[in-house]
N, C-alpha and C positions, 0 to 999 in steps of 0.2 A: 462559618469553612468554606460558602461559595462570595462570590464577587455580586455586587449593587452593580448593576448598566448606568447606574446614576453615576458611579466610580470611575466610570470609563472617555478617555480621551478620547476627543474629538478624531470624526472621521479622517484618514487621506487622502486624497486626490490624487487622481492617474497623471502621468507625464504623457503617457500615453496608451488608444488603446484603438483598437479593430474586431472587426466582425469576421470569424472565418466560414469557410466551407461548408464544414459538418460539423457536430455538436460534438467538443471536448472533452473525455473523457477522464484522462491522464494525463500529466506533466514533469519532467526529469530533467534534467541538467548534467551533462556527459560529465566526469568525473577527470576527465585527462585531458577532455579541450574546455574547459569551463565557459568558456561565449557559448559552446552551441545550449540546446533544450529540445528536445523531441515533445511534438504533442500525441497522441493516440487519439483518434475520433472516431463516435458511435452513430451510423447509419441504421435509418430499420427503414423500409421502402418496401415498396409492394401491399399495399393495406388498403383497402378500401374504410371507411368511417371509422367506428370506435372498433378498437382492439384492443387483445386480451393480449399480444404479444406486446411487450416494453422490456426494455431496459428491465436490467437486478435489480438497479440502483431505483428508478423511478415508480415500480412494481411500491417499493417499500416505501419511498417518500410518501406516495399517493395514503396508503397506509396510516401511517407516524403522524403523517402533519396534514391535519381537515384542511386546517385555515389556509393552506396552502391555493391561490389562484387554480379552480380547475382548468381554466382553460392553457395554465402554463401547463401542470404534472398532467403526465397520462393520464387518458382517462381508459376506464374498463369497461368491456362489452367483447361481446361475441368476433370471434373472430369471424371477417367474411370474406375472405383472399388470401394468399397464399404471400408469405410474408417471409421476405430475407433484411438480414444485415451483413452491411460492409462498411468498411470503412478508409483511414487514410492512416499514417506513421506522415507528419510534418517536420521539418526539421529548420529550426530558426537558429539566427544570433542572436544575441546579443552586444552591440557595439556604439558605445558613445551616447550610453540612455536612449540606444533607439532598437525596438526590434526589426530584424528581419531577418522576411522570410527567404531560406535559400534550398528549399528542396518537395518536394510531396511523394511520397510512395502510395499509392494506392493498393489497398486490402483486399483481398475478396472475402475475410470475415468484419464483425465490428471490431476493436480494439478498446478491451476494459483495462487493462494495467500494461506498464510496461515499465524497466529498471532496469540501470547498466549493473555489472559484473563490478561491486566491489572490493574486487581481491586486486591486489599492485600487478599491473601485468597484462591485467584484464579488463580493466575498467573501459575501454572503447569496447566491449561487445553488449549489446544490449538484448535483451529477452520480452517479447510481446505475448500476453497470453487473448484467448480471442474468445468469440461467441460460439465458436463451432466447435470447443475443446481441440483446441490446436496453440504447441508453443511454437514461435516464430524465433530465431537468431540472427542479429545483425550487428554489421561494426562500423561505427563510424569513423571516419578518414576527416580529421581537422585540416581545411582548406583547398579541398577536391571541390569542384564546381556542383556536382553531388556527392555528396560525403558519408552519407547512409546506403550501404550497401547489404543486401538480404542475404545471408549464409545456409539458413536450412529450416524448414517446419516439420514439423513433429504431430500428426495425427495421435491421435492420443485412443483412441480408438484399433487402430492399427497394430501398437503398440501393447498395449495390454490384454494377457491370456481374458482379462476376466470383464473385460471391457462390458459384456452387454448385463455385469450384472450393477455392479456401478453407474454407466452411463446411460444406458436405457435408448429411447433416441436421441441422437447426436443432435439433431436440428432443436428439441427441447433445455436444453441442457449447455451453460454457458461458465465459466473459466472467469469467474469474477476478481482473483487476487494474485499476486506470489510473490514469493521471496527467497532472494538469496539465502543462501549458505553465508553470515561474514566472515568466514573465513575459510572454505571450502568450494572452489569454483566451481565444482562438480556439481554441483548440490545446489536443489530451487524442492519450492513448496508449494505445492498451489490446491486452491479453491473453487469450489463447483455451486452451482446453484442445487444438487442433488445432495448436498450436505456433510459432502466429503473434503477432505485433505488427502490430497496425495503425494508423495515424496517419487522425486525424477532426479536422476545421474546421466548428467549428458557427458561422462568420458572425461580425460584427461584434453585431451583438444579443445573440447567442446566443438568439434565440427560436425555432430550429428552423424558419424559412424556406430557407436555405440553407446547410443542413448537408451536408457531403458528407467522405467517406471515403477515403481515399487507396485508388486502387485495386488496389497489388502490396503486400502485406508488406513491412516496413520490414527486420525482419528474424526470421528463424525460427527453431526448436528440434528438434530430432526427437521430444523428448514434449512435454507439456505446458507450455505455460507460465506462470510462476506470478508474476513480477513485472516490471514497467518503468519507467525512471526517467529523467527528463529534467534534463539540468545546462546554463544556457545559460550558463555561465561563458567562450567565447568566445570569445564575440558581444561587440564593442562595448557601450552604453548606448544610445552616439545613435544606432544601426539602424536604422531601420522596419522597411525592406520586404525585407532581404538580412540573412538573421540564422544563425550557424554557431551546431549543439550538439550534448553529446554523451548520444548518447543508448546504454541500457543495461539491460540486460533476463537475467532466469534463469528458467533451467526445469528439469526434473522428470529433463531426462540430464545433470545437475551442472555445466553448464556455466551461467559469466559470458560476456555475450556485448556485446561496447559497438560501436557505429561514429560516425565522426562525421559529421554532416550538415550541408547550407545547405537553409534554407529560403528559396524565392524567390516573389514574390508573379507571378505571369503577368500580361504584358501588358494580353492582355483583363479581367482579373479586377481593373484599376484601376478598370474603366468602370462607372459607376453601373448603367447597364440589364443588367447580368451580373454579377451578387454571389456567386450563385451558382459562380463557376468559381473551381479550387483552386489554391492553392499547388500548386509544383514543387516538390520533391525531390532532392535531389542530395549522391546519396553520397561522398564527399573521401577515403577509404578502404577497402579493403574492411572487413569485418564481422570484426573480433577475437575467441578464448575464449582464454577466463584458466583455468588448470589450479587448480587446488587443493581444489577440493569433495566434501565424501566423500559428497555425496550430493544431493539436488535446493535449487538456491538458493530462498531464498523468500523474502530482505528483501534491496534495495539503496537506500543511503543516499550521496549523496554531500555532501559535509561541506562546499561552496566554500569550501575551502582546499588551497592547494599544496603540495607534497614539491618544490621544485627547480621543472622546464618540468611536473609530473606532475599529476592531480587527484588528492587522494585521497577516496578510496569505500569505505564501512562496508558490506560483508553477512552477511546471516543465512542461514544453511543449516539441513533437516531433519539434518545431521549435531551437532547440539548445538551449533555454535560460531560465534561471533562474530568476522571478518577484518578488519583497516584492509590495503588497497591500493592503491597509487599505479597510474594510469592514464595512460598519457602522451597529454597533451592533445590532437596534432592526432595519432594514429595510430602517430606513431613509436616505434619502439622495445619495450620490454615490460612489460609489467604485476608488480610485485613483490608481494610478501605484505608485510607489514610489522610485524604484530602479529594472537594470535590469541586465542580465551579457549574453553574447554568452559564455559555455561551451564548445565546440565544438563537441556535439553529444545530442541526444532527452535527453532531463531530465527523468529519468523513476519514480526513488527515491527518497525520500529524510527522511532526516532522522537529529535531532538534538542529536549530543555527548556532548557539552560544551555549559554553560552557563557562561558567567561572569558579572552582574552587577556592578550597581553603579561607570559605570569610568567614567572621565574625570567630572570631579568635582561632583559625582553625578548623573547625566543626561545622562549620556550614560550608552551600553552596548554592551556587543558582544557576538553572537551566533557561534559554528564550527557543521558545517552539514557535515555530510555522503551522498554523490550524487551518483546514478550510474547512467550513462548517454550512455547509451547503444551501437553505435559502437564505441566510443574516451573512454571507460572505465572508471574508477572512479576516482570522485574528492573527496577531503575535501574544504571546502567550508565557510570562512569568510563571515558573516555580520553584521557590525555594524553601530551602531548608537551613532554619536559624540554631544558633548554638546550641539552644534548651531543645534540639529535636523534632522540633512544628517545622510543619508542609502547610505552605501556601500556594493557590493560586494567582495569577494580578494579570488581567488584559492592561498591554505595555500599547496598543495597537488595532486598529484595525481599517478595515476596506471593505466599503459597503455600497460601489458604482454596478457591481453584476446582478441582475436583476431577474436570475433566475440560479440554478442549482453549483454552485461552485465546488465541485467535486477534485477539481484540481490543482493546486497552487506549487510551485517552486521557489529557490531564492538563491542571491548571490551574498555573502556576504565581505566587502573591505577592509583592507588592512586600519583603515579611518575608523573602522565602525557603523558605518551605510550598510543598507539594509535593500538592496533592488529586488521584486519579488514579484513575478508574472503569475499572475492569476487569471483561472477560465472559469466563466460560466456557459452553462450545456443549451440551455431551452435557446436562447439568446444568441448562443457562441462568439462569446465574445472572449478578447485575450483583452490583458491591461498586463501596465507598468506601471508600477506606483515602489516608493520607496520611502523608508522611517533610519532615520537616526535614532544608533543604540548607542552609540561611545563605544572610545577603544578599549 
């Protein structure tokens, strides 16, 4: 069911590498201007000696990966002084196999995650979540001297009436991850170190004038929540005002949780004089826990493919494993693990690079994924389904020049099948460019 590292190909070498000023925590190419990519950084300053405050990721890394050099991982101890987290968003351009730094926007809080809006016409819009429970919106305009412009920042504590209940001490809660709704450009889900998943509505124009947060958490975990994903596959595409979706989250409690929800625009929200009114969210089934992870669940990737009536979802965990599950689409039945593989490091991020459908007499398919594997570096992994219905993970590429935690990787695939990857590592602040030939 799992791969042996003895069968893996030799590591790929970098074409270019550079050291950044601050530790990189996330990275993403811009869909509307594919040569540009952004890097979010996370800096902890103002402490003396050992400190209890760490990045949300580093805290779990130390617990789950005791074999990592303690000088590299964040250390624990008593907090001896005030600790401030700040960061930046770096704009780079990939030009003729060269990484070109274009712009730096310093940020008052550390950046934990950033993503561009996937909706057509909105793909120049990027949002970022921070270490002080804020969500900031930016626009990238290709070709300008300073292409990234800050538009608006939302302070969740001031936006939510129940903030004291779920947020507590603002300085102690971090937004760890967020996801855009794949087809509804005005909706995002965010995760917190308090263990909650919240839905946020950004309004028709995404300009910040009518941002609203759903008043109650939509999913909860007993420990930090690391990841959230929204799958819209339950809804017919013609449904505009009422739609169902599958919400999945992963936490430090080793739980994969999911819930089938329905979003309905409230009647008064349709009136022009009340654009700030939120949607209503109805849970169609109680939340479901999926067992099978040996540590925190840190990545969730719905594939947009079915196994019978169930949705196929790939997960990553601190236990070094990538797994494939079938999730009952409407909340009935039991989730089943279909395949797994040990990748040698905590599986922090997943991205589909390539899809090949209709293989093995039309019944099989193959997906290629880019995987950030924390202390093990970066992997390129194939997930295939045979004509007989069997699933298998296979490592087809790996990059291991990073000397600390690989939290962020992204890539571009050329028409000729060349995968150009930019990957980062946290404590050594390294940014690398490397390539892998996948074939057309």
